[in-house]
TORKOL-4160 file (C-alpha; in steps of 0.2 Angstrom, whole numbers, padded with zeros to 4 digits, m for minus):
357
<pt num="1" X="m0071" Y="m0019" Z="m0009"/>
<pt num="2" X="m0072" Y="m0021" Z="0010"/>
<pt num="3" X="m0079" Y="m0037" Z="0018"/>
<pt num="4" X="m0095" Y="m0035" Z="0028"/>
<pt num="5" X="m0100" Y="m0046" Z="0042"/>
<pt num="6" X="m0114" Y="m0059" Z="0039"/>
<pt num="7" X="m0130" Y="m0056" Z="0048"/>
<pt num="8" X="m0137" Y="m0070" Z="0059"/>
<pt num="9" X="m0152" Y="m0080" Z="0054"/>
<pt num="10" X="m0158" Y="m0085" Z="0037"/>
<pt num="11" X="m0152" Y="m0075" Z="0022"/>
<pt num="12" X="m0164" Y="m0070" Z="0008"/>
<pt num="13" X="m0158" Y="m0073" Z="m0010"/>
<pt num="14" X="m0160" Y="m0060" Z="m0024"/>
<pt num="15" X="m0158" Y="m0059" Z="m0043"/>
<pt num="16" X="m0144" Y="m0053" Z="m0054"/>
<pt num="17" X="m0143" Y="m0038" Z="m0065"/>
<pt num="18" X="m0144" Y="m0050" Z="m0080"/>
<pt num="19" X="m0161" Y="m0058" Z="m0073"/>
<pt num="20" X="m0168" Y="m0041" Z="m0071"/>
<pt num="21" X="m0163" Y="m0035" Z="m0089"/>
<pt num="22" X="m0171" Y="m0051" Z="m0096"/>
<pt num="23" X="m0188" Y="m0048" Z="m0087"/>
<pt num="24" X="m0187" Y="m0030" Z="m0094"/>
<pt num="25" X="m0183" Y="m0035" Z="m0111"/>
<pt num="26" X="m0197" Y="m0048" Z="m0111"/>
<pt num="27" X="m0210" Y="m0036" Z="m0103"/>
<pt num="28" X="m0205" Y="m0022" Z="m0115"/>
<pt num="29" X="m0208" Y="m0033" Z="m0130"/>
<pt num="30" X="m0224" Y="m0039" Z="m0124"/>
<pt num="31" X="m0229" Y="m0020" Z="m0121"/>
<pt num="32" X="m0223" Y="m0016" Z="m0139"/>
<pt num="33" X="m0233" Y="m0030" Z="m0147"/>
<pt num="34" X="m0249" Y="m0029" Z="m0137"/>
<pt num="35" X="m0248" Y="m0010" Z="m0135"/>
<pt num="36" X="m0253" Y="m0011" Z="m0117"/>
<pt num="37" X="m0245" Y="m0008" Z="m0100"/>
<pt num="38" X="m0236" Y="m0024" Z="m0093"/>
<pt num="39" X="m0235" Y="m0024" Z="m0074"/>
<pt num="40" X="m0227" Y="m0041" Z="m0071"/>
<pt num="41" X="m0219" Y="m0054" Z="m0081"/>
<pt num="42" X="m0212" Y="m0072" Z="m0078"/>
<pt num="43" X="m0195" Y="m0078" Z="m0084"/>
<pt num="44" X="m0185" Y="m0094" Z="m0083"/>
<pt num="45" X="m0168" Y="m0094" Z="m0075"/>
<pt num="46" X="m0153" Y="m0104" Z="m0083"/>
<pt num="47" X="m0157" Y="m0118" Z="m0070"/>
<pt num="48" X="m0175" Y="m0119" Z="m0074"/>
<pt num="49" X="m0183" Y="m0109" Z="m0060"/>
<pt num="50" X="m0197" Y="m0098" Z="m0065"/>
<pt num="51" X="m0198" Y="m0081" Z="m0056"/>
<pt num="52" X="m0210" Y="m0066" Z="m0058"/>
<pt num="53" X="m0204" Y="m0048" Z="m0058"/>
<pt num="54" X="m0214" Y="m0032" Z="m0055"/>
<pt num="55" X="m0211" Y="m0020" Z="m0069"/>
<pt num="56" X="m0216" Y="m0002" Z="m0075"/>
<pt num="57" X="m0219" Y="0000" Z="m0093"/>
<pt num="58" X="m0222" Y="0013" Z="m0106"/>
<pt num="59" X="m0224" Y="0011" Z="m0126"/>
<pt num="60" X="m0227" Y="0019" Z="m0142"/>
<pt num="61" X="m0230" Y="0011" Z="m0159"/>
<pt num="62" X="m0211" Y="0011" Z="m0162"/>
<pt num="63" X="m0204" Y="0006" Z="m0146"/>
<pt num="64" X="m0207" Y="0001" Z="m0128"/>
<pt num="65" X="m0197" Y="0002" Z="m0112"/>
<pt num="66" X="m0199" Y="m0007" Z="m0095"/>
<pt num="67" X="m0189" Y="m0005" Z="m0079"/>
<pt num="68" X="m0188" Y="m0015" Z="m0063"/>
<pt num="69" X="m0179" Y="m0012" Z="m0046"/>
<pt num="70" X="m0166" Y="m0024" Z="m0043"/>
<pt num="71" X="m0167" Y="m0034" Z="m0027"/>
<pt num="72" X="m0151" Y="m0042" Z="m0021"/>
<pt num="73" X="m0159" Y="m0051" Z="m0007"/>
<pt num="74" X="m0148" Y="m0049" Z="0009"/>
<pt num="75" X="m0132" Y="m0048" Z="m0001"/>
<pt num="76" X="m0123" Y="m0031" Z="0001"/>
<pt num="77" X="m0122" Y="m0029" Z="m0018"/>
<pt num="78" X="m0118" Y="m0011" Z="m0024"/>
<pt num="79" X="m0132" Y="m0014" Z="m0037"/>
<pt num="80" X="m0146" Y="m0017" Z="m0024"/>
<pt num="81" X="m0160" Y="m0005" Z="m0027"/>
<pt num="82" X="m0154" Y="0000" Z="m0044"/>
<pt num="83" X="m0166" Y="0003" Z="m0058"/>
<pt num="84" X="m0163" Y="m0009" Z="m0072"/>
<pt num="85" X="m0171" Y="m0006" Z="m0089"/>
<pt num="86" X="m0173" Y="m0011" Z="m0107"/>
<pt num="87" X="m0180" Y="m0002" Z="m0122"/>
<pt num="88" X="m0185" Y="m0013" Z="m0137"/>
<pt num="89" X="m0189" Y="m0010" Z="m0155"/>
<pt num="90" X="m0190" Y="m0020" Z="m0171"/>
<pt num="91" X="m0176" Y="m0021" Z="m0184"/>
<pt num="92" X="m0175" Y="m0028" Z="m0201"/>
<pt num="93" X="m0159" Y="m0038" Z="m0199"/>
<pt num="94" X="m0169" Y="m0053" Z="m0191"/>
<pt num="95" X="m0157" Y="m0053" Z="m0176"/>
<pt num="96" X="m0157" Y="m0049" Z="m0158"/>
<pt num="97" X="m0145" Y="m0034" Z="m0157"/>
<pt num="98" X="m0139" Y="m0027" Z="m0140"/>
<pt num="99" X="m0137" Y="m0008" Z="m0138"/>
<pt num="100" X="m0128" Y="0000" Z="m0124"/>
<pt num="101" X="m0139" Y="0011" Z="m0114"/>
<pt num="102" X="m0135" Y="0025" Z="m0102"/>
<pt num="103" X="m0127" Y="0018" Z="m0086"/>
<pt num="104" X="m0121" Y="0001" Z="m0094"/>
<pt num="105" X="m0102" Y="0000" Z="m0097"/>
<pt num="106" X="m0092" Y="m0002" Z="m0112"/>
<pt num="107" X="m0078" Y="m0014" Z="m0114"/>
<pt num="108" X="m0061" Y="m0006" Z="m0118"/>
<pt num="109" X="m0048" Y="m0020" Z="m0115"/>
<pt num="110" X="m0046" Y="m0037" Z="m0122"/>
<pt num="111" X="m0047" Y="m0052" Z="m0110"/>
<pt num="112" X="m0065" Y="m0052" Z="m0106"/>
<pt num="113" X="m0079" Y="m0064" Z="m0112"/>
<pt num="114" X="m0086" Y="m0049" Z="m0122"/>
<pt num="115" X="m0076" Y="m0040" Z="m0136"/>
<pt num="116" X="m0069" Y="m0023" Z="m0136"/>
<pt num="117" X="m0082" Y="m0010" Z="m0140"/>
<pt num="118" X="m0097" Y="m0020" Z="m0135"/>
<pt num="119" X="m0109" Y="m0016" Z="m0121"/>
<pt num="120" X="m0104" Y="m0025" Z="m0105"/>
<pt num="121" X="m0118" Y="m0037" Z="m0105"/>
<pt num="122" X="m0111" Y="m0054" Z="m0102"/>
<pt num="123" X="m0114" Y="m0070" Z="m0112"/>
<pt num="124" X="m0127" Y="m0079" Z="m0100"/>
<pt num="125" X="m0138" Y="m0063" Z="m0099"/>
<pt num="126" X="m0137" Y="m0061" Z="m0118"/>
<pt num="127" X="m0143" Y="m0078" Z="m0120"/>
<pt num="128" X="m0157" Y="m0076" Z="m0108"/>
<pt num="129" X="m0163" Y="m0061" Z="m0116"/>
<pt num="130" X="m0161" Y="m0068" Z="m0133"/>
<pt num="131" X="m0170" Y="m0084" Z="m0129"/>
<pt num="132" X="m0185" Y="m0074" Z="m0121"/>
<pt num="133" X="m0186" Y="m0063" Z="m0137"/>
<pt num="134" X="m0186" Y="m0078" Z="m0148"/>
<pt num="135" X="m0200" Y="m0086" Z="m0138"/>
<pt num="136" X="m0211" Y="m0071" Z="m0140"/>
<pt num="137" X="m0208" Y="m0067" Z="m0158"/>
<pt num="138" X="m0211" Y="m0085" Z="m0162"/>
<pt num="139" X="m0226" Y="m0085" Z="m0152"/>
<pt num="140" X="m0233" Y="m0070" Z="m0160"/>
<pt num="141" X="m0227" Y="m0075" Z="m0177"/>
<pt num="142" X="m0216" Y="m0059" Z="m0179"/>
<pt num="143" X="m0203" Y="m0061" Z="m0193"/>
<pt num="144" X="m0192" Y="m0047" Z="m0188"/>
<pt num="145" X="m0177" Y="m0044" Z="m0177"/>
<pt num="146" X="m0177" Y="m0034" Z="m0160"/>
<pt num="147" X="m0165" Y="m0021" Z="m0154"/>
<pt num="148" X="m0163" Y="m0022" Z="m0135"/>
<pt num="149" X="m0155" Y="m0007" Z="m0126"/>
<pt num="150" X="m0151" Y="m0010" Z="m0109"/>
<pt num="151" X="m0149" Y="0004" Z="m0097"/>
<pt num="152" X="m0145" Y="0007" Z="m0078"/>
<pt num="153" X="m0151" Y="0022" Z="m0069"/>
<pt num="154" X="m0136" Y="0031" Z="m0062"/>
<pt num="155" X="m0125" Y="0017" Z="m0067"/>
<pt num="156" X="m0110" Y="0028" Z="m0070"/>
<pt num="157" X="m0111" Y="0032" Z="m0051"/>
<pt num="158" X="m0113" Y="0014" Z="m0046"/>
<pt num="159" X="m0098" Y="0008" Z="m0056"/>
<pt num="160" X="m0087" Y="0020" Z="m0046"/>
<pt num="161" X="m0090" Y="0008" Z="m0031"/>
<pt num="162" X="m0084" Y="m0007" Z="m0042"/>
<pt num="163" X="m0067" Y="m0013" Z="m0049"/>
<pt num="164" X="m0075" Y="m0012" Z="m0067"/>
<pt num="165" X="m0062" Y="0002" Z="m0073"/>
<pt num="166" X="m0048" Y="m0010" Z="m0068"/>
<pt num="167" X="m0053" Y="m0023" Z="m0081"/>
<pt num="168" X="m0057" Y="m0010" Z="m0094"/>
<pt num="169" X="m0076" Y="m0008" Z="m0091"/>
<pt num="170" X="m0079" Y="0011" Z="m0091"/>
<pt num="171" X="m0094" Y="0023" Z="m0090"/>
<pt num="172" X="m0106" Y="0010" Z="m0082"/>
<pt num="173" X="m0109" Y="m0006" Z="m0073"/>
<pt num="174" X="m0109" Y="m0024" Z="m0080"/>
<pt num="175" X="m0125" Y="m0034" Z="m0083"/>
<pt num="176" X="m0120" Y="m0050" Z="m0075"/>
<pt num="177" X="m0126" Y="m0067" Z="m0069"/>
<pt num="178" X="m0123" Y="m0085" Z="m0073"/>
<pt num="179" X="m0138" Y="m0092" Z="m0063"/>
<pt num="180" X="m0149" Y="m0077" Z="m0062"/>
<pt num="181" X="m0149" Y="m0079" Z="m0043"/>
<pt num="182" X="m0138" Y="m0069" Z="m0030"/>
<pt num="183" X="m0133" Y="m0079" Z="m0016"/>
<pt num="184" X="m0130" Y="m0068" Z="0000"/>
<pt num="185" X="m0112" Y="m0066" Z="0004"/>
<pt num="186" X="m0106" Y="m0078" Z="m0009"/>
<pt num="187" X="m0088" Y="m0077" Z="m0013"/>
<pt num="188" X="m0092" Y="m0081" Z="m0031"/>
<pt num="189" X="m0093" Y="m0063" Z="m0038"/>
<pt num="190" X="m0076" Y="m0058" Z="m0029"/>
<pt num="191" X="m0067" Y="m0074" Z="m0036"/>
<pt num="192" X="m0074" Y="m0070" Z="m0053"/>
<pt num="193" X="m0067" Y="m0052" Z="m0052"/>
<pt num="194" X="m0050" Y="m0060" Z="m0048"/>
<pt num="195" X="m0051" Y="m0072" Z="m0062"/>
<pt num="196" X="m0056" Y="m0058" Z="m0074"/>
<pt num="197" X="m0043" Y="m0047" Z="m0068"/>
<pt num="198" X="m0029" Y="m0059" Z="m0071"/>
<pt num="199" X="m0036" Y="m0063" Z="m0088"/>
<pt num="200" X="m0037" Y="m0045" Z="m0093"/>
<pt num="201" X="m0018" Y="m0042" Z="m0087"/>
<pt num="202" X="m0013" Y="m0056" Z="m0098"/>
<pt num="203" X="m0023" Y="m0052" Z="m0113"/>
<pt num="204" X="m0014" Y="m0035" Z="m0112"/>
<pt num="205" X="0003" Y="m0042" Z="m0112"/>
<pt num="206" X="0007" Y="m0043" Z="m0093"/>
<pt num="207" X="0019" Y="m0056" Z="m0088"/>
<pt num="208" X="0020" Y="m0049" Z="m0070"/>
<pt num="209" X="0007" Y="m0044" Z="m0058"/>
<pt num="210" X="0006" Y="m0038" Z="m0040"/>
<pt num="211" X="m0007" Y="m0046" Z="m0029"/>
<pt num="212" X="m0014" Y="m0039" Z="m0013"/>
<pt num="213" X="m0027" Y="m0039" Z="m0001"/>
<pt num="214" X="m0036" Y="m0023" Z="m0004"/>
<pt num="215" X="m0036" Y="m0004" Z="m0008"/>
<pt num="216" X="m0025" Y="0001" Z="0006"/>
<pt num="217" X="m0011" Y="m0011" Z="0002"/>
<pt num="218" X="m0013" Y="m0008" Z="m0016"/>
<pt num="219" X="m0011" Y="0011" Z="m0014"/>
<pt num="220" X="0006" Y="0007" Z="m0005"/>
<pt num="221" X="0012" Y="m0005" Z="m0018"/>
<pt num="222" X="0008" Y="0005" Z="m0033"/>
<pt num="223" X="0021" Y="0018" Z="m0028"/>
<pt num="224" X="0034" Y="0003" Z="m0027"/>
<pt num="225" X="0030" Y="m0003" Z="m0044"/>
<pt num="226" X="0026" Y="0013" Z="m0055"/>
<pt num="227" X="0031" Y="0004" Z="m0071"/>
<pt num="228" X="0016" Y="m0008" Z="m0070"/>
<pt num="229" X="m0001" Y="m0003" Z="m0077"/>
<pt num="230" X="m0017" Y="m0002" Z="m0066"/>
<pt num="231" X="m0023" Y="m0019" Z="m0072"/>
<pt num="232" X="m0007" Y="m0028" Z="m0066"/>
<pt num="233" X="m0013" Y="m0025" Z="m0048"/>
<pt num="234" X="m0026" Y="m0039" Z="m0042"/>
<pt num="235" X="m0035" Y="m0038" Z="m0026"/>
<pt num="236" X="m0037" Y="m0056" Z="m0018"/>
<pt num="237" X="m0047" Y="m0051" Z="m0003"/>
<pt num="238" X="m0047" Y="m0066" Z="0007"/>
<pt num="239" X="m0046" Y="m0079" Z="m0007"/>
<pt num="240" X="m0027" Y="m0082" Z="m0009"/>
<pt num="241" X="m0030" Y="m0100" Z="m0013"/>
<pt num="242" X="m0041" Y="m0096" Z="m0028"/>
<pt num="243" X="m0030" Y="m0083" Z="m0034"/>
<pt num="244" X="m0014" Y="m0094" Z="m0034"/>
<pt num="245" X="m0024" Y="m0108" Z="m0043"/>
<pt num="246" X="m0029" Y="m0095" Z="m0057"/>
<pt num="247" X="m0010" Y="m0090" Z="m0057"/>
<pt num="248" X="m0004" Y="m0108" Z="m0059"/>
<pt num="249" X="m0015" Y="m0111" Z="m0074"/>
<pt num="250" X="m0010" Y="m0094" Z="m0082"/>
<pt num="251" X="0005" Y="m0089" Z="m0092"/>
<pt num="252" X="0012" Y="m0077" Z="m0079"/>
<pt num="253" X="0030" Y="m0077" Z="m0075"/>
<pt num="254" X="0032" Y="m0065" Z="m0060"/>
<pt num="255" X="0020" Y="m0062" Z="m0045"/>
<pt num="256" X="0023" Y="m0051" Z="m0031"/>
<pt num="257" X="0011" Y="m0053" Z="m0016"/>
<pt num="258" X="0009" Y="m0039" Z="m0004"/>
<pt num="259" X="0002" Y="m0045" Z="0013"/>
<pt num="260" X="m0003" Y="m0037" Z="0029"/>
<pt num="261" X="0004" Y="m0045" Z="0045"/>
<pt num="262" X="m0014" Y="m0052" Z="0051"/>
<pt num="263" X="m0016" Y="m0062" Z="0035"/>
<pt num="264" X="0003" Y="m0066" Z="0034"/>
<pt num="265" X="0001" Y="m0075" Z="0051"/>
<pt num="266" X="m0013" Y="m0086" Z="0044"/>
<pt num="267" X="m0005" Y="m0089" Z="0027"/>
<pt num="268" X="0011" Y="m0094" Z="0035"/>
<pt num="269" X="0002" Y="m0109" Z="0043"/>
<pt num="270" X="m0006" Y="m0114" Z="0027"/>
<pt num="271" X="m0022" Y="m0105" Z="0028"/>
<pt num="272" X="m0027" Y="m0100" Z="0010"/>
<pt num="273" X="m0044" Y="m0092" Z="0015"/>
<pt num="274" X="m0040" Y="m0078" Z="0028"/>
<pt num="275" X="m0057" Y="m0073" Z="0031"/>
<pt num="276" X="m0060" Y="m0071" Z="0050"/>
<pt num="277" X="m0075" Y="m0083" Z="0049"/>
<pt num="278" X="m0064" Y="m0096" Z="0040"/>
<pt num="279" X="m0048" Y="m0096" Z="0049"/>
<pt num="280" X="m0039" Y="m0088" Z="0064"/>
<pt num="281" X="m0020" Y="m0085" Z="0068"/>
<pt num="282" X="m0012" Y="m0099" Z="0078"/>
<pt num="283" X="m0002" Y="m0090" Z="0092"/>
<pt num="284" X="0007" Y="m0106" Z="0096"/>
<pt num="285" X="0013" Y="m0108" Z="0078"/>
<pt num="286" X="0019" Y="m0091" Z="0078"/>
<pt num="287" X="0027" Y="m0093" Z="0095"/>
<pt num="288" X="0036" Y="m0109" Z="0088"/>
<pt num="289" X="0041" Y="m0099" Z="0073"/>
<pt num="290" X="0049" Y="m0086" Z="0083"/>
<pt num="291" X="0058" Y="m0099" Z="0094"/>
<pt num="292" X="0065" Y="m0107" Z="0079"/>
<pt num="293" X="0073" Y="m0091" Z="0075"/>
<pt num="294" X="0083" Y="m0092" Z="0091"/>
<pt num="295" X="0073" Y="m0079" Z="0101"/>
<pt num="296" X="0073" Y="m0082" Z="0120"/>
<pt num="297" X="0057" Y="m0087" Z="0130"/>
<pt num="298" X="0056" Y="m0070" Z="0138"/>
<pt num="299" X="0055" Y="m0062" Z="0120"/>
<pt num="300" X="0043" Y="m0075" Z="0113"/>
<pt num="301" X="0030" Y="m0077" Z="0127"/>
<pt num="302" X="0022" Y="m0060" Z="0124"/>
<pt num="303" X="0016" Y="m0067" Z="0107"/>
<pt num="304" X="0004" Y="m0078" Z="0117"/>
<pt num="305" X="m0005" Y="m0063" Z="0125"/>
<pt num="306" X="m0007" Y="m0054" Z="0108"/>
<pt num="307" X="m0025" Y="m0051" Z="0103"/>
<pt num="308" X="m0021" Y="m0046" Z="0085"/>
<pt num="309" X="m0006" Y="m0053" Z="0074"/>
<pt num="310" X="m0002" Y="m0035" Z="0067"/>
<pt num="311" X="0003" Y="m0031" Z="0085"/>
<pt num="312" X="0019" Y="m0043" Z="0082"/>
<pt num="313" X="0028" Y="m0027" Z="0078"/>
<pt num="314" X="0027" Y="m0022" Z="0096"/>
<pt num="315" X="0038" Y="m0037" Z="0100"/>
<pt num="316" X="0050" Y="m0037" Z="0086"/>
<pt num="317" X="0056" Y="m0022" Z="0076"/>
<pt num="318" X="0048" Y="m0022" Z="0059"/>
<pt num="319" X="0064" Y="m0022" Z="0048"/>
<pt num="320" X="0070" Y="m0032" Z="0034"/>
<pt num="321" X="0084" Y="m0038" Z="0045"/>
<pt num="322" X="0074" Y="m0044" Z="0059"/>
<pt num="323" X="0075" Y="m0063" Z="0060"/>
<pt num="324" X="0057" Y="m0066" Z="0065"/>
<pt num="325" X="0049" Y="m0057" Z="0050"/>
<pt num="326" X="0062" Y="m0065" Z="0038"/>
<pt num="327" X="0055" Y="m0082" Z="0044"/>
<pt num="328" X="0037" Y="m0076" Z="0043"/>
<pt num="329" X="0040" Y="m0071" Z="0025"/>
<pt num="330" X="0049" Y="m0087" Z="0021"/>
<pt num="331" X="0035" Y="m0097" Z="0028"/>
<pt num="332" X="0022" Y="m0088" Z="0017"/>
<pt num="333" X="0033" Y="m0090" Z="0002"/>
<pt num="334" X="0034" Y="m0109" Z="0005"/>
<pt num="335" X="0015" Y="m0111" Z="0006"/>
<pt num="336" X="0013" Y="m0100" Z="m0010"/>
<pt num="337" X="0027" Y="m0108" Z="m0020"/>
<pt num="338" X="0021" Y="m0125" Z="m0018"/>
<pt num="339" X="0006" Y="m0120" Z="m0028"/>
<pt num="340" X="0014" Y="m0110" Z="m0041"/>
<pt num="341" X="0032" Y="m0117" Z="m0042"/>
<pt num="342" X="0035" Y="m0112" Z="m0060"/>
<pt num="343" X="0032" Y="m0093" Z="m0056"/>
<pt num="344" X="0045" Y="m0082" Z="m0049"/>
<pt num="345" X="0037" Y="m0076" Z="m0032"/>
<pt num="346" X="0041" Y="m0061" Z="m0020"/>
<pt num="347" X="0032" Y="m0059" Z="m0003"/>
<pt num="348" X="0032" Y="m0041" Z="0004"/>
<pt num="349" X="0026" Y="m0039" Z="0021"/>
<pt num="350" X="0016" Y="m0024" Z="0026"/>
<pt num="351" X="0013" Y="m0017" Z="0044"/>
<pt num="352" X="m0001" Y="m0006" Z="0051"/>
<pt num="353" X="0009" Y="0009" Z="0047"/>
<pt num="354" X="0011" Y="0005" Z="0029"/>
<pt num="355" X="0029" Y="0000" Z="0029"/>
<pt num="356" X="0035" Y="m0013" Z="0017"/>
<pt num="357" X="0048" Y="m0026" Z="0020"/>
């Protein structure tokens, strides 16, 4: 889940998979009832905004299918351009029933808002679809239930680009969205994945987790903690503060943080959002940190000329005995421990050569 630079200029918003599925369900139900093609439909988003979707439809007397192309706006969303669809038919139960179509994941682990064995269609999209279906059946005075099968073309392949399998959603993507709107380069989706990941770990009996900045550092750390299951490894990206806040509110007992030197230099000075657009490493702070360890001016002055914190290993040997790296780790520990004082915490520094101390 690498971070991408935000383009200059105004950014265009898009719509969630949940909003797309709602539009498809509504259009398909109208096509089934009216027995005619539907090319566009309007839905109401959770915050009250009305939006129109272009759809493609087909129908028989027994069921109808509608699809739309997801537009994520200017957000680098892996589902941008995906074909989201719904097939609807009537049932005799009187209820709106959700059926997992091809490309939609299935929940296999407890800890999520959806139960094990259910299609990965989150609560808000379920409510949006249910409300849209009830409105139409009431409008047309239809006293029947409706089966809604949600599908995503190539959803299994798209899911491989996400962390879904980590939290127990397999064989497809999730149908997501709390507002129906995708805000470009919003942190909300990443932070939600952190929260879900910790919830799943706890629900499956974990009292110890390893938090790390991304795929590279995680691959290194998993070799060090082979006793831990995959879902015990949580990627915080740049959102260390939000991750620690979630840990503080949880029942976790032990946390190991693996952190690359560039992020460690920022965290040591108290920066909890390490995105390059939000914070930068303070060379003077790091210089003072080194001086406090007893190094000479001759040893410390080169710090002020470094362009990247990861190059600190050119000045100080990257070993567990080196006073500078002991002090850097201690500073990171102090910042984190102040937030999660009741959790046993370990800090592991990782350099550009994938060495851990």
